C-alpha positions in Angstrom: 1.2 29.4 -74.8 3.0 26.3 -75.9 3.0 27.4 -79.5 6.5 28.6 -80.3 5.1 31.7 -82.1 3.1 32.7 -79.0 6.3 32.4 -76.9 8.2 34.5 -79.3 5.4 37.1 -79.3 5.5 37.2 -75.5 9.3 37.8 -75.6 9.0 40.5 -78.2 6.3 42.2 -76.0 8.8 42.1 -73.1 11.3 43.8 -75.3 13.6 40.8 -75.9 15.5 40.7 -79.2 14.5 37.6 -81.1 17.6 36.3 -82.9 17.4 33.3 -85.2 19.3 31.3 -82.5 16.7 32.2 -79.8 13.9 31.3 -82.2 15.4 27.9 -82.9 15.8 27.2 -79.1 12.2 28.2 -78.4 11.0 26.0 -81.3 13.1 23.1 -80.1 11.9 23.4 -76.4 8.3 23.9 -77.3 8.1 21.3 -80.1 6.7 18.8 -77.7 5.7 18.4 -74.1 8.6 16.1 -73.4 11.3 17.0 -70.9 14.5 18.1 -72.5 18.0 18.7 -71.3 20.0 21.6 -72.7 21.9 18.9 -74.7 18.6 17.7 -76.1 17.7 21.2 -77.2 21.2 21.7 -78.6 20.9 18.5 -80.7 17.6 19.6 -82.1 19.0 23.0 -83.0 22.1 21.4 -84.5 19.9 19.5 -86.9 19.0 22.9 -88.4 22.3 24.7 -88.1 25.7 24.4 -86.6 25.9 28.1 -86.1 24.7 27.8 -82.5 26.9 26.9 -79.6 25.8 25.2 -76.3 26.4 28.5 -74.3 23.7 30.2 -76.4 21.4 27.3 -75.6 22.0 27.6 -71.8 21.6 31.4 -71.9 18.3 31.2 -73.8 17.0 28.5 -71.5 18.0 30.5 -68.5 16.1 33.6 -69.9 13.0 31.5 -70.6 13.1 30.2 -67.0 13.6 33.7 -65.6 10.7 35.0 -67.6 8.4 32.2 -66.3 8.0 30.7 -69.7 9.8 27.5 -69.0 10.7 25.6 -65.8 13.9 23.9 -64.8 14.1 20.8 -62.6 17.2 19.1 -61.2 17.0 15.4 -61.6 19.9 14.5 -59.4 22.6 16.4 -61.4 20.8 16.5 -64.7 18.7 19.6 -65.4 15.6 19.2 -67.5 13.5 22.0 -69.0 9.8 21.9 -69.8 7.2 24.5 -70.9 5.9 26.3 -67.8 2.3 25.7 -68.9 2.9 22.0 -68.4 1.7 22.9 -65.0 2.7 21.8 -61.5 3.8 18.1 -61.6 6.1 15.6 -59.9 8.8 13.8 -61.8 8.9 10.2 -60.9 12.3 9.0 -62.0 13.2 5.3 -62.2 16.7 4.4 -60.8 17.0 1.5 -63.2 15.8 2.7 -66.6 15.8 6.5 -66.1 12.2 6.8 -67.4 10.5 9.9 -66.2 6.8 9.7 -65.4 4.8 12.9 -64.6 2.4 12.7 -61.7 -0.1 15.3 -60.6 1.4 17.6 -57.9 -2.0 17.4 -56.1 -1.0 14.1 -54.5 1.3 16.1 -52.2 -1.4 18.4 -50.9 -1.4 16.7 -47.5 2.4 17.0 -47.2 2.1 20.7 -48.2 -0.5 21.3 -45.5 1.5 19.5 -42.9 4.7 21.5 -43.7 2.7 24.8 -43.4 1.0 23.7 -40.2 4.0 22.2 -38.4 6.9 24.3 -39.8 5.2 27.4 -41.2 7.0 26.5 -44.4 5.6 27.0 -47.9 7.2 24.4 -50.2 7.4 24.7 -53.9 6.0 21.2 -54.6 5.0 22.0 -58.2 8.2 20.8 -59.8 10.0 18.2 -57.8 11.6 14.8 -58.5 11.1 11.6 -56.6 13.3 8.6 -57.3 12.3 5.0 -57.2 11.6 2.0 -59.4 9.0 2.2 -62.2 6.3 -0.5 -62.8 8.2 -1.9 -65.7 11.4 -2.5 -63.7 9.6 -4.0 -60.7 8.8 -7.1 -62.7 
């Protein structure tokens, strides 16, 4: 569903009002698969119009997350948003250069099984962040 029009159609079907501001936020978020902060989305929308404030951006992003259309991940104080269809993945965040690399969440299957077995705990390992040093900064 990463086409902005498909997202807007889904919201209409769920009886959400599609304002020009919401449309621009959806288009900005779904314009690429890149992780975006609310400020990134705001900057993209501001390139089209100054008639949208940051509060509208946050409200629309929150609505997209609540509807299961986007996901929100805390990267140590910085929230990033991605299209939900991006699928379960791990954010590998470099302490030095702040690059974010996506890794398949399947690499944590053994940890997930161990948590369930030993603690009867079901972890949401689909959107987590691990901090370390990327290959480029290790040199």
